[in-house]
C-alpha positions as CSV (number, residue, x, y, z in Angstrom):
1,M,54.7,-23.2,32.2
2,G,51.2,-22.0,31.7
3,M,50.0,-18.9,30.0
4,Q,49.4,-15.9,32.1
5,A,46.0,-14.3,31.4
6,G,46.8,-11.1,33.3
7,N,45.4,-9.9,36.5
8,Q,42.0,-11.5,37.4
9,D,40.9,-8.3,39.1
10,D,40.9,-6.2,35.8
11,I,37.7,-4.3,35.2
12,V,35.9,-5.2,32.0
13,T,35.6,-2.1,29.9
14,G,34.3,-3.5,26.6
15,I,30.6,-4.1,25.7
16,N,29.5,-7.3,24.0
17,V,27.2,-6.0,21.2
18,T,26.5,-9.4,19.7
19,P,23.2,-10.0,21.7
20,L,22.1,-6.5,20.9
21,V,22.6,-7.1,17.1
22,D,20.8,-10.4,17.4
23,V,17.8,-8.9,19.0
24,G,17.8,-6.0,16.4
25,L,17.9,-8.4,13.5
26,V,15.0,-10.5,15.0
27,L,12.9,-7.3,15.4
28,V,13.6,-6.3,11.7
29,I,12.5,-9.7,10.5
30,I,9.3,-9.5,12.6
31,F,8.5,-6.1,11.2
32,M,9.1,-7.2,7.6
33,V,6.8,-10.2,8.1
34,T,4.0,-8.3,9.8
35,A,4.1,-5.0,7.8
36,P,1.9,-6.3,4.9
37,L,-0.8,-7.2,7.4
38,F,-1.2,-3.5,8.3
39,E,-2.0,-2.5,4.7
40,Q,-5.6,-3.5,4.8
41,P,-7.8,-1.2,2.7
42,T,-10.3,1.1,4.5
43,L,-13.3,-0.2,2.6
44,Q,-13.7,-3.9,1.6
45,V,-14.7,-4.4,-2.0
46,T,-15.2,-7.4,-4.2
47,L,-13.2,-6.7,-7.4
48,P,-14.3,-7.9,-10.8
49,K,-12.3,-10.7,-12.4
50,A,-10.3,-10.2,-15.6
51,N,-7.2,-11.3,-17.4
52,T,-4.6,-8.6,-16.5
53,K,-0.9,-7.9,-16.5
54,E,0.9,-6.8,-13.3
55,G,1.1,-3.1,-12.7
56,E,4.1,-1.0,-12.1
57,E,5.0,0.1,-8.6
58,K,4.8,3.8,-8.3
59,E,3.1,6.5,-6.2
60,N,-0.6,5.8,-6.7
61,I,-3.8,7.5,-5.6
62,T,-6.3,4.8,-4.9
63,V,-10.1,5.6,-5.0
64,T,-12.3,2.9,-3.5
65,L,-16.0,2.5,-4.3
66,T,-18.2,0.1,-2.4
67,S,-21.5,-1.5,-3.5
68,D,-23.4,0.6,-0.9
69,G,-22.0,3.9,-2.2
70,K,-19.2,4.5,0.3
71,M,-16.0,6.1,-1.1
72,A,-12.4,6.4,0.1
73,V,-9.3,8.2,-1.3
74,N,-6.2,6.2,-0.3
75,E,-7.0,5.4,3.3
76,T,-9.4,8.2,4.0
77,E,-13.1,7.6,3.8
78,V,-14.9,10.5,2.1
79,T,-18.4,11.5,1.3
80,P,-19.6,12.4,-2.2
81,Q,-19.4,16.1,-1.2
82,T,-15.8,15.9,0.1
83,L,-14.5,13.6,-2.7
84,D,-14.1,16.5,-5.1
85,S,-11.7,18.5,-2.9
86,T,-9.8,15.5,-1.4
87,L,-9.2,14.0,-4.9
88,K,-8.0,17.4,-6.2
89,K,-5.5,17.8,-3.4
90,K,-4.1,14.2,-3.8
91,I,-3.7,14.5,-7.6
92,Q,-2.1,17.9,-7.4
93,S,0.4,16.8,-4.7
94,S,1.3,13.5,-6.6
95,E,4.3,13.3,-8.9
96,S,3.1,10.4,-11.0
97,K,-0.6,11.5,-11.1
98,H,-1.6,7.8,-11.4
99,V,-5.1,6.9,-10.1
100,I,-6.2,3.4,-9.3
101,L,-9.9,2.8,-9.2
102,R,-11.0,0.0,-6.8
103,A,-14.7,-0.4,-7.5
104,D,-16.8,-3.3,-6.1
105,K,-18.3,-5.3,-9.0
106,E,-21.8,-4.4,-7.6
107,S,-21.0,-0.6,-7.3
108,L,-22.9,1.9,-9.5
109,H,-21.4,2.5,-12.9
110,G,-22.3,6.2,-12.6
111,D,-20.1,6.6,-9.5
112,L,-17.1,5.1,-11.3
113,L,-17.6,7.4,-14.3
114,M,-17.9,10.4,-12.0
115,V,-14.6,9.6,-10.2
116,M,-12.9,9.0,-13.6
117,R,-14.2,12.4,-14.9
118,L,-13.1,14.2,-11.7
119,A,-9.6,12.6,-11.8
120,K,-9.2,13.6,-15.5
121,E,-10.3,17.2,-14.7
122,Y,-7.8,17.5,-11.9
123,G,-4.8,16.3,-14.0
124,A,-4.6,12.6,-13.6
125,K,-2.1,11.4,-16.3
126,S,-3.2,7.7,-16.1
127,M,-5.9,5.6,-14.6
128,A,-6.3,1.9,-13.9
129,I,-9.2,-0.2,-12.8
130,A,-8.2,-2.8,-10.1
131,T,-9.4,-6.3,-10.8
132,E,-8.7,-9.8,-9.5
133,P,-7.2,-12.4,-11.9
134,K,-9.7,-15.0,-13.3
135,N,-7.1,-17.7,-12.7
136,P,-4.5,-16.8,-10.1
137,G,-1.8,-18.5,-12.2
138,A,-3.0,-17.1,-15.5
139,A,-1.9,-13.4,-15.0
140,L,-0.3,-12.0,-18.2
141,K,3.4,-11.3,-18.0
142,P,4.6,-7.9,-19.4
């Protein structure tokens, strides 16, 4: 006596979601791997080397200065004339009011000081100068 599986002419009413879940997970993994590649800075700078400790992750305002005088606030390139208003808006809308200065090691000292002065005037609570570690394995631990 064999088992009866029912009528062979029954309509399949269920949906097999396993392939859909598999495709979804593969897409999530692909996006997780490729997302850091899209975070390239607007302006390329050569940061000075220093012994530093790792910074905390928080909402930051990044000001980039290049050796040829170009400037950017976060991902927006600005001119010296528009830097003032753009930086003021970003600092006032930020909760942490933390400014990171990414200045090329060949950029003008006066430009860096001007940005620091403006940031302080507009209410920046803290500032950090971005650097590259002298020895990649020698970064100080907090």
